[in-house]
C-alpha positions as CSV (number, residue, x, y, z in Angstrom):
1,X,-50.8,-11.3,-15.8
2,X,-48.0,-11.9,-13.3
3,X,-47.2,-10.2,-10.1
4,X,-43.7,-8.7,-9.8
5,X,-42.5,-11.6,-7.7
6,X,-43.6,-13.9,-10.5
7,X,-41.1,-12.6,-13.0
8,X,-39.6,-16.0,-12.9
9,X,-42.8,-17.7,-14.0
10,X,-43.2,-15.1,-16.7
11,X,-39.7,-15.6,-18.0
12,X,-39.9,-19.4,-17.9
13,X,-43.1,-19.2,-19.9
14,X,-41.4,-16.9,-22.4
15,X,-38.6,-19.5,-22.7
16,X,-41.1,-22.3,-23.3
17,X,-42.9,-20.2,-26.0
18,X,-39.5,-19.5,-27.6
19,X,-38.7,-23.3,-27.5
20,X,-41.9,-24.0,-29.4
21,X,-41.2,-21.4,-31.9
22,X,-37.7,-22.8,-32.4
23,X,-38.9,-26.3,-32.7
24,X,-41.4,-25.3,-35.4
25,X,-38.7,-23.4,-37.2
26,X,-36.4,-26.4,-36.9
27,X,-39.0,-28.8,-38.3
28,X,-39.7,-26.5,-41.2
29,X,-36.0,-26.0,-41.9
30,X,-35.1,-29.7,-42.1
31,X,-38.0,-30.3,-44.5
32,X,-36.4,-28.0,-47.0
33,X,-32.6,-27.5,-46.7
34,X,-32.2,-25.4,-49.8
35,X,-30.8,-22.5,-47.8
36,X,-28.9,-23.9,-44.8
37,X,-27.2,-20.6,-44.1
38,X,-30.5,-18.8,-43.5
39,X,-31.7,-21.8,-41.5
40,X,-28.7,-21.8,-39.2
41,X,-28.9,-18.0,-38.8
42,X,-32.5,-18.1,-37.8
43,X,-31.9,-20.9,-35.2
44,X,-29.0,-18.9,-33.8
45,X,-31.2,-15.9,-33.3
46,X,-33.7,-17.9,-31.4
47,X,-31.0,-19.5,-29.3
48,X,-29.7,-16.0,-28.5
49,X,-33.2,-14.9,-27.5
50,X,-33.4,-17.8,-25.1
51,X,-30.0,-16.9,-23.7
52,X,-31.4,-13.5,-22.8
53,X,-34.2,-15.0,-20.9
54,X,-31.7,-17.1,-19.0
55,X,-29.7,-14.0,-18.1
56,X,-32.9,-12.4,-16.9
57,X,-33.6,-15.2,-14.5
58,X,-30.0,-15.3,-13.2
59,X,-30.1,-11.5,-12.7
60,X,-33.5,-11.7,-10.8
61,X,-32.3,-14.6,-8.6
62,X,-29.3,-12.5,-7.6
63,X,-31.6,-9.7,-6.3
64,X,-34.7,-11.5,-5.2
65,X,-35.0,-12.8,-1.6
66,X,-38.3,-14.7,-1.9
67,X,-39.0,-16.8,-5.0
68,X,-42.3,-18.6,-6.0
69,X,-40.5,-22.0,-5.9
70,X,-37.1,-23.1,-4.8
71,X,-34.2,-21.1,-6.3
72,X,-32.4,-24.3,-7.3
73,X,-35.5,-25.6,-9.1
74,X,-35.8,-22.3,-11.0
75,X,-32.1,-22.4,-12.1
76,X,-32.2,-26.1,-13.0
77,X,-35.4,-25.7,-15.1
78,X,-33.9,-22.7,-16.8
79,X,-30.7,-24.5,-17.7
80,X,-32.7,-27.6,-18.9
81,X,-34.8,-25.4,-21.2
82,X,-31.8,-23.6,-22.6
83,X,-30.1,-27.0,-23.3
84,X,-33.0,-28.0,-25.6
85,X,-32.6,-24.9,-27.7
86,X,-28.8,-25.2,-27.7
87,X,-29.2,-28.7,-29.1
88,X,-31.4,-27.6,-32.0
89,X,-29.1,-24.7,-32.8
90,X,-26.1,-27.0,-32.8
91,X,-27.8,-29.4,-35.2
92,X,-28.8,-26.5,-37.5
93,X,-25.2,-25.3,-37.6
94,X,-24.0,-28.7,-38.6
95,X,-26.3,-28.6,-41.7
96,X,-24.5,-25.4,-42.7
97,X,-21.0,-26.5,-41.8
98,X,-21.3,-29.9,-43.5
99,X,-23.4,-28.5,-46.4
100,X,-26.0,-31.2,-45.7
101,X,-28.7,-30.1,-48.2
102,X,-30.6,-33.4,-48.8
103,X,-33.8,-34.1,-47.0
104,X,-33.3,-36.9,-44.4
105,X,-36.3,-38.8,-43.2
106,X,-34.8,-39.7,-39.9
107,X,-34.0,-36.0,-39.2
108,X,-37.5,-35.0,-40.2
109,X,-38.9,-37.6,-37.7
110,X,-36.6,-36.4,-35.0
111,X,-37.7,-32.8,-35.6
112,X,-41.3,-33.9,-35.2
113,X,-40.5,-35.6,-31.9
114,X,-38.7,-32.5,-30.6
115,X,-41.6,-30.2,-31.7
116,X,-44.2,-32.4,-29.9
117,X,-41.9,-32.5,-26.8
118,X,-41.7,-28.7,-26.9
119,X,-45.4,-28.4,-27.0
120,X,-45.8,-30.6,-24.0
121,X,-43.1,-28.6,-22.2
122,X,-45.0,-25.4,-23.0
123,X,-48.3,-26.9,-21.6
124,X,-46.6,-28.1,-18.4
125,X,-44.9,-24.8,-17.7
126,X,-48.2,-22.9,-18.3
127,X,-49.7,-25.1,-15.7
128,X,-46.7,-24.4,-13.4
129,X,-47.3,-20.6,-13.7
130,X,-51.0,-21.3,-12.8
131,X,-49.9,-23.3,-9.8
132,X,-51.8,-26.4,-11.2
133,X,-48.9,-28.7,-10.3
134,X,-50.6,-32.2,-10.4
135,X,-52.0,-31.5,-13.8
136,X,-48.4,-31.1,-15.1
137,X,-47.8,-34.9,-14.7
138,X,-49.7,-35.9,-17.8
139,X,-47.5,-33.7,-20.0
140,X,-44.3,-34.8,-18.2
141,X,-45.2,-38.5,-18.9
142,X,-45.8,-37.6,-22.5
143,X,-42.3,-36.1,-22.8
144,X,-40.8,-39.3,-21.4
145,X,-42.7,-41.3,-24.0
146,X,-41.4,-39.0,-26.8
147,X,-37.8,-39.4,-25.5
148,X,-38.3,-43.2,-25.9
149,X,-39.3,-42.5,-29.5
150,X,-36.1,-40.6,-30.0
151,X,-34.1,-43.6,-28.7
152,X,-35.8,-45.8,-31.3
153,X,-35.2,-43.3,-34.1
154,X,-31.5,-43.3,-33.3
155,X,-31.2,-47.1,-33.5
156,X,-33.2,-47.2,-36.7
157,X,-31.2,-44.3,-38.2
158,X,-27.8,-45.7,-37.4
159,X,-28.7,-49.1,-38.6
160,X,-29.9,-47.6,-41.9
161,X,-26.7,-45.6,-42.3
162,X,-24.4,-48.6,-41.9
163,X,-26.6,-50.6,-44.3
164,X,-27.0,-48.0,-47.0
165,X,-24.3,-45.3,-46.9
166,X,-21.0,-46.2,-48.6
167,X,-19.2,-42.9,-48.2
168,X,-17.6,-42.9,-44.8
169,X,-17.5,-39.1,-44.5
170,X,-21.2,-38.9,-45.2
171,X,-21.9,-41.6,-42.7
172,X,-19.9,-39.8,-40.0
173,X,-21.7,-36.5,-40.7
174,X,-25.2,-38.0,-40.5
175,X,-24.4,-40.2,-37.5
176,X,-23.2,-37.1,-35.6
177,X,-26.4,-35.2,-36.5
178,X,-28.6,-38.2,-35.4
179,X,-26.8,-38.4,-32.1
180,X,-27.1,-34.7,-31.5
181,X,-30.8,-34.9,-32.2
182,X,-31.2,-37.8,-29.8
183,X,-29.3,-35.8,-27.2
184,X,-31.8,-33.0,-27.7
185,X,-34.7,-35.4,-27.0
186,X,-32.8,-36.3,-23.8
187,X,-32.6,-32.6,-22.9
188,X,-36.4,-32.5,-23.3
189,X,-36.7,-35.3,-20.9
190,X,-34.3,-33.4,-18.5
191,X,-36.9,-30.6,-18.5
192,X,-39.7,-33.1,-17.7
193,X,-37.5,-34.5,-14.8
194,X,-37.0,-30.9,-13.4
195,X,-40.8,-30.2,-13.7
196,X,-41.6,-33.5,-11.9
197,X,-39.2,-32.6,-9.2
198,X,-41.0,-29.3,-8.7
199,X,-44.3,-31.1,-8.5
200,X,-43.0,-33.4,-5.8
201,X,-41.5,-30.6,-3.7
202,X,-44.5,-28.3,-3.9
203,X,-47.6,-30.5,-3.9
């Protein structure tokens, strides 16, 4: 499907596909935290898979003279995509480390926001690989809207924690997870910003 010089687009699409897979795994995992060790392990495997794609892009950049878009844009987009998966994996590891095995509605809602953001990222990157740059904007805007939902969730979640949780250790654990999840929605928005920058430079 891709020419040799489009190995960058192929790998970016693979990263986006892995991001969607990871977001679906994450959403399923937080619905049922009965085996947090397996959940954390599965997320780590997906994060490592994404790291390999990052390595592929760095390696290709080092040996390719002509790239389909600016080299800096390729690297910035790659890093932003990797950050989203890193954020999900870091949260999954917290469930295992802290033995957080009770379903948390705020976490479930965050997972849905991240999953929907990942799907929009996947659609936008697919359009990038097809050189349909202006059509990407619709999906980038949607990612920004979803990030705003993440901000709202963080405010709601922390307010509820301080109102209802009496155990300070439990409050600290959950507050950290909420903040990491909100950071992950910020990372999704960083991807949208990088994609929008590519649109502006190339259209």
